[in-house]
C-alpha positions as CSV (number, residue, x, y, z in Angstrom):
1,M,81.8,92.9,118.9
2,K,78.2,93.2,119.9
3,K,76.8,91.7,123.1
4,I,75.1,88.5,122.2
5,A,73.1,86.0,124.3
6,A,71.8,82.5,123.5
7,V,68.6,81.1,125.1
8,T,67.0,77.7,125.1
9,M,64.5,75.6,127.1
10,V,65.0,72.0,127.9
11,R,63.6,69.0,129.7
12,D,65.4,65.7,130.4
13,D,68.0,66.2,127.6
14,D,71.5,66.4,129.1
15,F,72.9,64.7,126.0
16,F,72.2,67.6,123.7
17,L,72.3,70.3,126.3
18,K,75.9,69.4,127.2
19,K,76.9,69.9,123.6
20,W,74.9,73.1,123.4
21,V,76.7,74.5,126.4
22,E,80.1,73.5,125.1
23,Y,79.5,75.0,121.6
24,Y,77.7,78.3,122.4
25,G,79.9,78.8,125.5
26,K,83.0,78.6,123.3
27,E,81.4,80.9,120.6
28,L,79.6,83.5,122.8
29,G,81.1,83.1,126.3
30,R,79.5,81.1,129.1
31,D,78.3,84.2,130.8
32,N,76.0,84.8,127.9
33,L,74.1,81.5,128.0
34,Y,70.5,81.4,129.5
35,I,68.8,78.0,130.0
36,L,65.2,77.5,131.1
37,F,64.3,74.1,132.6
38,D,60.8,72.8,132.1
39,G,59.5,71.4,135.4
40,E,60.3,71.8,139.1
41,D,61.4,68.1,139.1
42,Q,64.4,69.1,136.9
43,K,67.9,69.4,138.3
44,V,70.5,71.8,136.9
45,P,73.4,69.5,135.7
46,D,76.9,70.2,137.0
47,F,78.1,71.4,133.6
48,C,75.5,74.3,133.9
49,A,76.5,75.3,137.4
50,D,78.1,78.6,136.3
51,L,75.4,79.6,133.8
52,H,72.2,81.6,134.0
53,T,69.6,78.9,134.7
54,Y,65.9,79.1,135.6
55,I,63.5,76.3,136.7
56,H,59.9,76.8,135.7
57,K,56.7,75.0,136.5
58,R,56.0,72.1,134.1
59,L,54.5,73.3,130.8
60,N,51.1,72.1,129.7
61,R,51.5,68.5,128.4
62,D,49.3,69.3,125.4
63,I,51.8,69.7,122.6
64,T,50.2,72.7,121.1
65,V,49.5,74.6,124.3
66,G,52.8,73.6,125.8
67,E,54.8,74.8,122.8
68,R,53.1,78.2,122.8
69,M,53.8,78.6,126.5
70,R,57.4,77.7,125.8
71,M,57.8,80.3,123.1
72,D,56.1,82.9,125.3
73,L,58.6,82.2,128.1
74,L,61.6,82.4,125.7
75,S,60.3,85.6,124.1
76,D,59.9,87.1,127.5
77,K,63.4,86.1,128.5
78,A,64.8,87.7,125.3
79,Q,62.9,90.9,126.0
80,D,64.4,91.0,129.5
81,L,67.9,90.5,128.0
82,F,67.5,93.4,125.6
83,E,65.8,95.8,128.1
84,K,67.5,94.9,131.4
85,E,70.8,93.3,130.5
86,G,71.9,95.4,127.6
87,Y,72.1,92.7,125.0
88,E,72.2,93.8,121.3
89,I,71.4,90.4,119.8
90,V,69.6,87.3,121.2
91,I,69.8,83.8,119.6
92,G,66.9,81.4,120.4
93,V,67.4,77.8,119.5
94,D,66.5,74.3,120.8
95,C,69.2,72.4,122.5
96,D,69.8,70.2,119.5
97,E,70.3,73.1,117.1
98,F,73.6,74.7,116.4
99,I,74.1,77.9,114.3
100,V,77.5,77.7,112.6
101,V,79.5,79.9,110.2
102,D,81.1,78.3,107.1
103,P,84.8,77.9,108.0
104,L,85.8,79.4,104.7
105,V,84.7,82.8,106.1
106,C,87.3,82.5,108.9
107,K,85.1,84.1,111.5
108,G,83.6,82.9,114.8
109,L,79.9,83.0,115.4
110,A,80.0,86.2,117.5
111,E,82.1,88.1,115.1
112,F,80.1,87.0,112.1
113,I,76.8,87.9,113.6
114,S,78.2,91.2,114.9
115,D,79.1,92.2,111.4
116,Q,75.6,91.7,110.0
117,E,73.1,94.5,109.6
118,I,70.1,93.2,111.4
119,D,66.9,95.3,111.2
120,S,64.9,92.8,113.2
121,T,65.9,89.2,112.5
122,I,68.1,87.1,110.4
123,S,68.0,83.4,109.6
124,P,70.6,80.7,109.0
125,L,69.9,78.2,106.3
126,G,68.6,75.0,107.8
127,I,70.3,71.6,107.4
128,D,68.6,68.6,109.1
129,L,71.3,66.0,109.7
130,G,70.4,62.4,109.9
131,Q,72.1,59.1,110.4
132,H,72.9,57.4,107.1
133,L,72.0,53.9,108.1
134,E,74.2,52.2,105.5
135,K,77.3,54.3,106.2
136,E,77.2,55.5,109.8
137,S,77.1,53.6,113.1
138,E,75.6,54.5,116.4
139,I,76.7,57.9,117.7
140,D,79.7,58.1,120.2
141,P,78.9,61.0,122.6
142,G,82.6,61.3,123.4
143,R,83.5,62.4,119.9
144,K,82.5,65.5,117.8
145,F,79.1,65.1,116.0
146,L,80.5,66.2,112.6
147,E,83.2,63.6,112.7
148,Q,80.5,61.0,112.8
149,R,77.6,62.5,110.8
150,S,78.1,63.7,107.2
151,F,74.7,63.8,105.5
152,G,72.0,66.4,105.8
153,Y,68.6,67.3,104.3
154,L,68.2,70.9,103.2
155,S,65.0,71.6,105.1
156,S,63.2,74.9,105.2
157,R,61.7,73.7,108.5
158,Y,65.0,74.5,110.1
159,T,65.6,77.8,108.3
160,K,64.4,79.7,111.4
161,S,64.2,83.3,112.6
162,S,66.5,82.3,115.4
163,I,68.5,85.6,115.6
164,I,66.8,88.8,116.7
165,S,68.1,92.3,117.3
166,K,65.3,93.7,119.4
167,P,62.3,92.5,121.5
168,L,60.1,90.4,119.3
169,R,57.7,87.4,119.7
170,W,58.9,84.1,118.3
171,D,56.2,81.8,116.9
172,I,56.3,78.1,117.8
173,G,59.6,76.4,117.2
174,F,61.4,79.7,116.4
175,Y,60.1,79.1,112.9
176,S,59.2,82.8,112.4
177,V,58.9,86.1,114.3
178,K,55.4,87.5,114.5
179,G,54.8,90.4,112.2
180,H,58.3,90.3,110.6
181,N,59.7,88.8,107.4
182,F,62.9,86.7,107.3
183,H,66.3,87.2,105.7
184,I,68.5,84.2,105.0
185,V,72.2,85.1,105.5
186,K,74.9,83.6,103.3
187,D,77.5,81.4,104.9
188,L,75.4,80.9,108.1
189,Y,73.7,77.5,108.8
190,L,71.5,76.0,111.5
191,L,72.5,72.4,111.9
192,H,69.7,70.3,113.5
193,F,70.9,67.1,115.1
194,G,67.7,65.7,116.5
195,C,67.9,62.8,113.9
196,L,71.6,62.0,114.4
197,D,71.0,58.5,115.8
198,M,68.0,56.2,115.2
199,K,68.3,54.3,118.5
200,R,68.6,57.5,120.7
201,M,65.8,59.1,118.8
202,R,63.4,56.2,119.4
203,E,64.1,56.2,123.1
204,R,63.6,59.9,123.4
205,F,60.4,60.4,121.4
206,M,58.7,57.4,122.8
207,N,59.2,58.7,126.4
208,P,55.7,59.2,127.8
209,D,57.0,62.1,130.0
210,R,57.4,64.3,126.9
211,I,54.9,67.1,126.2
212,G,52.0,65.4,124.4
213,G,52.8,62.0,125.8
214,T,54.0,59.4,123.3
215,S,55.1,61.4,120.3
216,T,54.5,58.9,117.5
217,S,53.8,61.5,114.8
218,H,56.9,63.4,115.7
219,L,59.0,60.2,115.7
220,N,57.7,59.4,112.2
221,K,58.8,62.8,111.0
222,R,62.3,62.3,112.4
223,T,62.5,58.8,111.0
224,K,61.6,60.3,107.6
225,T,64.8,62.5,107.7
226,I,66.9,59.4,108.3
227,S,65.2,57.7,105.4
228,V,65.8,60.7,103.2
229,V,69.5,60.9,103.8
230,T,70.0,57.2,103.5
231,N,68.0,56.7,100.3
232,N,69.0,59.8,98.3
233,E,72.3,60.5,96.6
234,A,74.1,63.5,98.1
235,R,74.5,66.6,95.9
236,D,77.5,68.9,95.7
237,F,77.3,71.0,98.9
238,D,78.1,74.4,97.7
239,K,75.9,74.2,94.6
240,A,72.9,72.8,96.5
241,I,73.2,75.3,99.3
242,A,73.1,78.2,96.8
243,T,70.0,76.7,95.1
244,A,68.2,76.1,98.4
245,R,68.9,79.6,99.7
246,K,67.6,81.1,96.5
247,M,64.4,78.9,96.6
248,Q,63.7,79.6,100.3
249,T,64.2,83.3,99.7
250,W,61.6,83.5,97.0
251,I,59.2,80.6,97.8
252,R,56.9,80.9,100.9
253,G,54.8,78.5,102.8
254,S,53.3,81.6,104.3
255,W,54.4,85.2,104.0
256,N,57.1,84.9,106.7
257,K,58.1,81.3,106.4
258,P,60.4,79.8,103.7
259,A,59.5,76.7,101.6
260,M,61.0,74.4,98.9
261,L,57.8,73.0,97.4
262,G,58.6,69.5,98.5
263,K,62.0,69.4,96.7
264,I,64.4,66.9,98.3
265,M,68.0,68.0,98.4
266,V,70.5,65.9,100.4
267,V,74.1,67.1,100.8
268,E,77.3,65.7,102.2
269,I,78.8,68.1,104.7
270,P,82.3,69.1,103.5
271,E,85.4,68.1,105.4
272,R,86.0,71.8,106.5
273,F,83.1,71.5,108.9
274,R,84.3,68.4,110.7
275,Y,85.8,70.0,113.8
276,I,83.3,72.7,114.5
277,L,81.3,70.6,117.0
């Protein structure tokens, strides 16, 4: 298998980071995890003690400037991993994003990605999971997420250029790679869990210490995901996934970003995914 690293940057988010470390550590090996902490006031949690961790000066609190600084740091780190550490593939994701392989394929993440022909970048299909307010209760951090959350919105926003095979420059949010197109890979998904719990989400996004201060607009976007999965009937997963992949392959918001023209497609995650994370 190829040598694969995963990188992320985080501030005050041990809840998702712990799950991130558990999942990618199991799939890629803990020696291949690289975590950047935003701010010299940050402390490396005990569960990261044996990982590659770096504490940086606090990013600019303006949300646009701060995000560009974040992506520059992560792109620089990926370049170092390719050129100095001998990595063949680097995965860049936020700490609430988990790239998973369909269990029907019977391959782990490292084996699946190693088997792909990657000219520059590949993309998993994005699924934005949200709490179904009528069917799902508050999240229990002691249990697997996918045992408790079953509904997702097929969102081109999370079909990201997260996986690269050479030094490239990620645009904000890993949404695209500058100067390169995207290729959506069958049977590979990016599960975004930022909306998995209404109570936790409100507490997090109304924290004035976040970049940009009180993130009301961001909170409203996340609340919309919960509303979408609660108020729309779920479609057949496999049929909807095939349709969404086809749409996002051919429809563009810009030349290197996928789109779905506002089409709302909610799916119920099949039982086979329940024990992945």
